Each structure stands twice: as structure tokens, then as C-alpha cells.
C-alpha positions in Angstrom: -15.2 26.6 10.6 -11.6 26.4 11.1 -9.5 28.8 12.9 -6.0 27.4 11.7 -3.0 29.5 9.2 -2.1 29.1 5.9 1.4 27.1 6.0 3.4 24.7 4.0 4.0 20.9 4.6 7.4 21.8 6.8 5.5 23.9 9.3 2.7 21.3 9.1 5.8 18.9 10.3 7.2 21.4 12.7 4.1 22.0 14.9 3.7 20.7 18.5 1.1 18.1 18.3 -2.2 20.5 19.7 -1.8 22.9 17.1 -1.0 19.9 14.0 -5.0 18.2 15.1 -6.3 21.1 14.2 -4.9 20.8 10.0 -5.5 16.8 11.1 -9.0 17.1 11.4 -9.8 19.8 8.3 -7.6 16.8 6.7 -10.0 14.0 7.7 -13.1 16.3 6.0 -10.9 16.9 2.5 -11.4 14.5 -0.4 -8.7 13.6 -2.2 -7.3 14.5 -5.5 -4.7 12.3 -7.7 -2.5 15.8 -8.7 0.0 17.1 -6.2 2.4 20.4 -7.6 1.0 19.7 -11.0 2.5 16.3 -11.2 -0.3 13.6 -12.1 -0.1 10.4 -10.0 -0.5 6.7 -11.4 -3.2 4.5 -9.8 -1.2 2.2 -7.1 -1.6 -1.0 -8.8 0.2 0.6 -11.8 3.6 0.6 -9.8 5.8 -1.6 -8.9 5.0 -4.3 -6.0 7.9 -3.0 -4.4 7.3 0.7 -4.4 3.5 -0.1 -3.1 4.9 -2.2 0.0 6.9 0.5 0.5 4.6 2.9 0.3 2.2 1.0 2.9 4.9 0.0 5.0 5.2 4.1 5.0 1.8 4.6 5.8 1.9 2.5 9.3 4.1 5.0 10.9 3.9 8.2 9.0 6.4 10.9 9.5 7.8 13.6 7.5 10.4 11.9 6.1 8.2 8.7 5.8 5.4 10.3 3.2 7.7 12.3 1.7 9.3 9.3 0.2 5.8 8.2 -1.0 5.2 11.4 -2.3 8.6 11.1 -4.3 7.6 7.7 -5.1 3.8 8.9 -6.5 4.1 12.3 -7.4 7.6 12.3 -8.7 8.3 15.4 -6.8 11.6 16.9 -5.1 11.8 17.5 -1.8 12.0 21.2 -1.9 9.0 21.7 -3.6 7.1 19.0 -1.2 8.5 20.8 1.9 7.7 24.0 0.3 4.0 22.9 -0.9 0.8 24.5 0.5 -0.6 22.8 3.1 -4.1 22.2 1.3 -3.2 20.4 -2.2 -1.0 18.4 0.4 -4.1 17.0 2.4 -5.7 16.5 -0.8 -3.1 14.4 -2.2 -2.2 12.9 0.9 -5.7 11.8 1.3 -5.5 10.1 -2.1 -2.8 7.9 -1.4 -4.4 6.9 1.3 -8.1 6.4 -0.5 -5.5 4.1 -2.9 -4.1 1.7 -0.2 -7.4 1.4 1.1 -8.8 0.5 -2.3 -5.5 -2.2 -2.4 -6.3 -3.6 1.2 -9.7 -4.5 0.4 -8.6 -5.8 -3.1 -6.0 -8.0 -0.8 -8.5 -9.3 1.4 -9.6 -11.6 -1.7 -6.3 -13.3 -1.2 -6.6 -14.6 2.6 -7.3 -18.4 2.2 -9.7 -20.0 4.1 -8.9 -21.0 7.3 -6.8 -24.9 7.5 -6.5 -26.1 10.8 -4.0 -28.0 10.1 -1.7 -25.5 8.7 -2.4 -23.7 11.4 -1.3 -26.8 13.5 1.9 -26.8 11.8 2.6 -23.2 12.8 2.0 -21.3 9.1 1.3 -18.1 11.2 5.1 -18.0 11.8 5.5 -17.0 8.2 3.4 -13.9 8.5 6.8 -11.6 9.7 7.8 -12.5 6.4 5.2 -10.1 4.9 5.7 -9.8 1.4 8.6 -11.7 1.2 7.3 -14.9 1.3 5.4 -13.8 -1.5 8.2 -12.7 -3.6 9.9 -16.0 -2.7 7.1 -18.1 -3.8 6.6 -16.8 -7.0 10.6 -15.9 -7.7 10.5 -19.9 -7.5 7.6 -20.2 -9.6 9.3 -18.5 -12.4 13.7 -19.0 -12.0 14.1 -15.5 -10.9 14.6 -13.8 -8.3 12.8 -11.7 -5.5 14.7 -8.7 -6.5 13.2 -9.1 -9.9 9.1 -9.6 -9.1 9.8 -6.6 -6.7 10.3 -4.7 -9.9 7.0 -6.1 -11.6 3.4 -3.9 -11.5 1.5 -4.7 -8.3 -1.0 -5.8 -10.7 0.5 -8.1 -12.2 1.6 -9.7 -8.8 -1.9 -9.6 -7.5 -3.3 -11.1 -10.6 -0.9 -13.8 -9.9 -1.3 -14.9 -6.7 -5.0 -14.3 -7.1 -4.9 -17.0 -9.7 -2.6 -19.3 -7.9 -4.9 -18.9 -5.0 -7.8 -19.9 -7.0 -6.1 -22.8 -8.8 -5.3 -24.4 -5.2 -9.1 -23.8 -4.4 -10.3 -25.6 -7.5 -7.8 -28.6 -7.3 -8.7 -29.1 -3.6 -12.4 -29.4 -4.5 -11.6 -31.9 -7.5 -9.4 -33.8 -5.3 -12.7 -33.6 -2.6 -15.0 -34.7 -5.2 -13.3 -37.7 -6.8 -12.4 -38.7 -2.9 -16.3 -38.7 -2.3 -17.1 -41.3 -5.4 
């Protein structure tokens, strides 16, 4: 089905684009596994908020160094082991990380607030350049700590707090609307 050579990760990243595409096609039909070189990964949601943010950023423009960083975080591998690894287990593990990111992105859709024309007119979109920093600053103020401290909290904890705050704000807004209409 695929006419490709058996190579390691280092060799894969040294391929020219035309050769690499064959391997990428193979990767696209492979499943995912949460094991790489006998290291079992934790679900991304159990990593720290800062680690998850870094992994998501690294997947925006993936290259050897950014993906190595992801594998160090998720699978606790050393660069030599990563570089020498067979490409097939690497693709299984890479697909697993990608699948986990997609799960988190789907969950994060729950955090998107309802459109608010007044906020948009006030320029709320200007804050999007700060991405997760807005979350860190907001939570740091609420918990009397620093944004760096919040980054060390698990992703699940930070997500749950943000979701709680969103739902609480919606309930307060709806309650206010109900009491005003009386």
C-alpha cells in the first residue's frame, strides 16, 4: 500500500517535502496510542495548564523542536530516544497527542460566551491577542496569587473554575433580567 522505507524520527525530519508527504499520508490513516517508548502518557487534561497551553502552541506550527518539546512533556522522553525512535510508534503517539488536543478544544467551546454587542463595541476582541494570559490574570486576581502560580494548576482545575464562573455569570445575568421584568 505504501512504498516507504522504515526510518526513525530524526530521518523523517530530514526528508524533503515530497518524501515526507508519503509518511504524512501513512500517519493520517493510523490510530493513536498513549504509549511511546514504554512511557505511558497522562491525559493532557491532567497536565498543568501551562503545559497544555505550550503543547497547543507547539502544534500550531509543528517542527522537530516543538514536537520534541511536546513529547518531553507528555511522554517524559529524552531527545536521544525521541530522535532514534521508529517512525511508526512515533506516529501513533503523535496522533494521540493531536486527538487529546482536539478533545480539549471541543470542551473549550463550552467556555465561549454568548455574543454581547456592547462588549464587542467596547473592543473586547482586542484582548484576544493575550490568549490564555487573560485567563491567568483573571484567576490570579480572584485567588490572590500570580499568573505563574495558576499555570502550575492542572488544566482540569483551571477549566472547571472558568466554566463555573461562566455559568455563574449567566445565572446572575438571567436572574437580573427576571427581577427587572417584574
